N, C-alpha and C positions, 0 to 999 in steps of 0.2 A: 722505533718501528722499522724493522728490516726483514722483508720476507725471505725465508729460507727455501731454496728451490731444489736442493739435492736430497734425494731420498736414501733409505738404507733398507736392505732386504732382511735384516735380522728381525725376528718376531718381537724382540724386546723393545723395539722402537716403533711399534705399530702406531702409537699416538703421534709420533713425529711424522710418519708417512701419511697418516690421515690429514694432518695439518698441512703438509706440503701440497697434497693434491687439492684440498679445499682452497688453500691460499692462491694457487694458480688459477682455479676457476673464478674465484672472487676478483682477482686483479685483471685477468685477461678477458673474462666473459666466456662465451661459447668457444670451446676448444676440443679438438678431437682426442680420443684416447691415445692414439698413436703419438700425437704431439706431447701429451703428458708423459708418456713412456720415454720418449726421447729426452725430454727436459729433465726428468728426475733420475734417469739411469736405472729405474726399476724395471723388472721384467713384466711382460704383458699379463701374466696370470695374477701377479701381485697387484697391478693396477686394476684389474678386473674386480678383485676382491675388495679393494679399497673403495672403488666407485660404487660397488654394490652396497657397502656399509654406509657410505655417505648418502646414497639414495634412500636407504631404509630410515635414516635419521631425518629425512626430509630436507636435506641441505642442498642437494643438487638434483637436477633432472637430466634424463638421458634421452636422446633422439637418434634417428637414423643418420647415416652418413650425409655430410654436406653435399649439395649439388655440384659444387666445384671440386670434384674429386681429383686427387693426384693419381698418378699411375701407381698401381699396386692394390693391395687389399683394402677395401672400404673399412673405415673406422667410425664407430659411433661417436656422437658429439655430446659432451657433457656441458652443463650450464649451471651457474649458481641459481638457487631458487629465490626469486624476488619476493615470494610470500613469507620468507624469513626476513625480518626487518629490524632496524634499530631506530631509536628516536634521537634527534639532535636538537640542542638548545644553544642559542647565541644571545645572551643578554647584552644590551647596549644602553646608552644614556637616554634614548628616545623610543626604544621598542624592545620587545623580546620576541625573537623569531624561533619557531619550532618547526621541525621537519621530520618526515618519515622517510627513511632511506632503506631500500631493499638491499639484499645481499649481493645484488648485481651492481651496487654502487650508484644507483640512480635515485634521485629524489622523487618520491611518488606523490607526496603532498607536503604543503608548507602553510603555515599560518604566521602572520606578523601581527603582534599585538602592540599597537601604537600606544605610547605613554605620554602624558602631558608634563612629566617631570622625571628626574633621575630616580630610578627605583631603589628602594632599600632592598637588602637581600631577601627579606620576607615577601615584599611585593613582587620581586622578580620570580621567586619560587611560586607564588600564587598564580601569577600570569602564565608561567610555563606549565604548571600542573593543570590549569584549566584548559589550556590549548592542547596539551597532551591527551587529556580525557576526551576532548572533541575529536582529535585525530583517530584515537583508538576506536571510538564509537563509530566513526565513519568509514573505517578501513575494513578490508576483507583479507588482510594478511593472516597467515596461520599462527604466527607467534612473534612477539617482540622480545629481543634478547637483552635489552638494556638501553641506557641513555648515555650519550656523550655530550659534554658541554664545552663550547668554545668560548673562553673568557678573555675579554680585552684587558689583560693584566698578567701579573706574575702568579703562577700557580704551582703549588707543590704537588707533583704528579703522584707521589706515593699514596696520598689520601684525598686529593682534590681540594685542599685548603687554598683559598685565594689569599695569597700573602699580601698582595697590594694591587688593587685596580683603581688607579687614581681618579679617572674620570667618573667612575661609579661611586667613589668615596668609600670603597670597601677595604678594610684591613683585617687580615687574619679571619676571614669568613669561611666556615666549613660548608661551602655552598653545595658540594656534592652530597654530603650527608643530609643537609636540609631537604634537598630535592628527592633523595632516596626515601626519606621519611614521609614526604608528601605523596609520593607516587607508588611506593612499595615495589620499586624496580631498582636494580643495581645501577649506580651512576658513577661515571668517571669524568674528570675534568682536566683540561690543559689549556695552555695559551692559544688564542685563536690563530695567530699568524703561523705558529709552528704546525698546527693542524692543517692550515691552508697549504703550507709548503709540502707536507706529506701527501695531501689529496692531489695536488697538481702533479707531483712526482709519479703517483700510482695511476691516476685516471686522466690527467690532463695533458698540458703542453710538455710536461717533463717526463713522459714515458720514455724509458730507455736512457735518460740523462742522469748520470751519477752525481753531478755537481750542479746545484741550482740554488738560487736565492729567491724567496718569495717575499714581497713587501706589500702589506695590506694597509689601506687607508679607510678608516671607518669613522662613524660619528664619535667613537670613543678614542680616537687618536691613531697613531701609526705604529705598526709592529712589523717584525720580520721573522722569517724562519729560514733555516739553512739545511740543505741536504748535501752531505759530503760522502763520497764513496758509496752512494746508493742508500745511505741511512741518515736518519734525522740527527743533526748535530745540535744538542741542546745545552752543552756546557756542563760545568761541574754541578751546578745547582738547578739546572733546567731553565736558565734565563738567557741563553745565548740568542743573538739575532735581533736585539732591541734597537733597530736602526733609527727609530723615532727619537731616541735620546742622543744621537750623534750630532755634535755641533757643526753647523753648516755656515754660520755667518755671525759677525759681531752684532749683537742685538740685545736689547733689554727684555724682549719678550721671553717668557718662561713657559716650559712645558708642564705636563701634569706631575712631573717629578721635581719641579722647581729648578730645572737646569735652563740656562739662558741660551738663546741663539740656536736651538736645536732644530732638527727637521720637523718635529712635531709642533714646536712653538711657532714656526713660520709657514709651514705647509699644512693647511687644514681644510676640511670640508666646510667648517663654519665660515671661513673667510670667503670661500666660493659662494656660499648661499647669500652672504651679506652683499657682495658685489652684484649678485644676480637679482637682488631685491626679494629674496625668498627666506630671509632670516626669520627664525621662529616657526617655520612651517615644516610639516612632516613630509620629507621628500626622499623617495627611495633612490637606488642607484640609477635605474633607468630614467627616472624623472630628472635627476641632475644632469645626466648625459644629454638628454633632449633639450634641457634649458640652455646648456652651454653651446650646443650645436645651433640652436635657433637664434642666439644672441649676436647682434652686430655692434654691440656697445664696445668702444675702444677700451673702456675701463675693465671690462670682463676679459678681453684679450690680453691686456697688460698683466692682470692678476694671474691668468693661466700661465703666461710665459715666465712671470716672476717665480711661481711655484715650481715650474719645470726646471728652471735654472738651479734652484736650491736643491731639488730632488736629485739633480745630476751630481751634486757635490757628495751627497750621502752614498749614492750608487757607486761613484768613483772610489770612495773609501772601501766599500764592501767588495768591489771587484779586486782591489789591491790586496785585501786581506785574504779572500777566499778563492780567487781565481776560478769562478764558476764558468760553465758553458752557457748557462741560461739564467736570465733575470725575468721573473714573472711579476707583473703588477696587478693588484686586485683592489676592489673598492673604488673610492674616488680617484685613486692614483691611476687606475686603468682608464678612468674618464679623462684625466689630464693627458695621458699618453695618446688616447684616441683623438684628442683635440688637436695635437700637433706632434706626431711621433718623430718627424724629422728634426724638430727643434730639440727634443730630448736626446736623440741619438747624437746630434752635433755637440751638445753641451757635455754629455758623458765622455765623448772622445777628447774634449779639451781637458777633462778632469782625470784622465787615466793614461797610463803608459801604453803606447801602441802595442807592445808585446803582450801586455796583460789583457788588452781589449780584443786581441786577435781571436776570431772564431766565436766571440760572445754574441748571443742574440738577446735582445730585449723584446718582450712581448706582453700582451694582456693575458690574464687568466683565461684558459679555454673553458673552465667550468663556470665562469660567470658568477652570478649571485648565489649559486648553489655551493660554492667552494667550501665555505666554513661549515655548512651542514654536512657535507660529505666527509670533511675532515673530522668533525665531531663524531659522526657515526662510526668512523674507523676505530675510535676509542672503545665504543660499545662492542664492536665486532671482535676486537683483539683477543679477549679470552676465548671466544668461540673458535676463532681461527687457530689458536694455540692448542686447543683440546676439543676437537669437534665431538668426540664421544661423550663430552660432559652434557650435551643436550640430548635428553631422552627422546626416543621416537614419539611422535604424536599419535 
């Protein structure tokens, strides 16, 4: 995923130019025609024609000049149409979350279907399909372009085959095809943390940052995603960024892949719930954060700091390998950081060369609990952004 921002005046690349303008509106939000003209290098008449075509397709709306006018000729403002939407699905070991995300990148509705056991692929498809049907029935959007799935595991992006999702117990599951058959909508799937990294890069704390690492902690383990040079770095087979399987300590505890002493084996949401006395309960991210903040139990504080110390080892390794400008923490890792940000900052400094750490910022996700839904929706929007004319006018 890497947005192209330069246009071309040749008629033979009209599709590329439509894609360029729609992508800018999708990523930036409300933007003046003059800014689009300046950013693409296209002339005003070409931009006017492209905007008119996108408006006819129902993909953008156009309004009068912004009240904060610059000196010069007033320019109309174009915006992505939020009534064009995508569905997003995130299956985990204790729930399936479904969201409706507008073309403006905002989550309009979400439903979390709590589960009392780890779902089989069929059960996850059934829960997602039911929730999707409810969202579609309750929504007033003009059209839904497809479904994106954020999977806590290794996914073959070419066809959405889940190669391995250890916590879910899925191996070589054609989840995208199963969900497409159940909903009669196009479905694409990818690794959850990689999608989170891209979402944060486009819409969150990573806007304008070319190099960042996103590390996600969920009920299904720990994953990571990497943005290098402004584009997703997925590796040769699409499995790059799996920081959860990085060894951080000498330990007999094993992670979902059977590796001992890794970040995922030692740093987990389940350990936090256990020390908080919430083991076995369905607790969302906000609930976990509130429970940690409200606790004055020394055992809770000790576990938080133990996990922060081990997280710093993995982050130090990632910083050394990729030299990013930004590290974004999501899920329960964001909760850990919020509990004692200074402690993690100090521990990372001890695990990293000063030159490598220089200028690096560690922060929580700006998109909060919506990050994986927004990232998954980007998968569904991707074909539309690449070829806006493929969507016939309503």
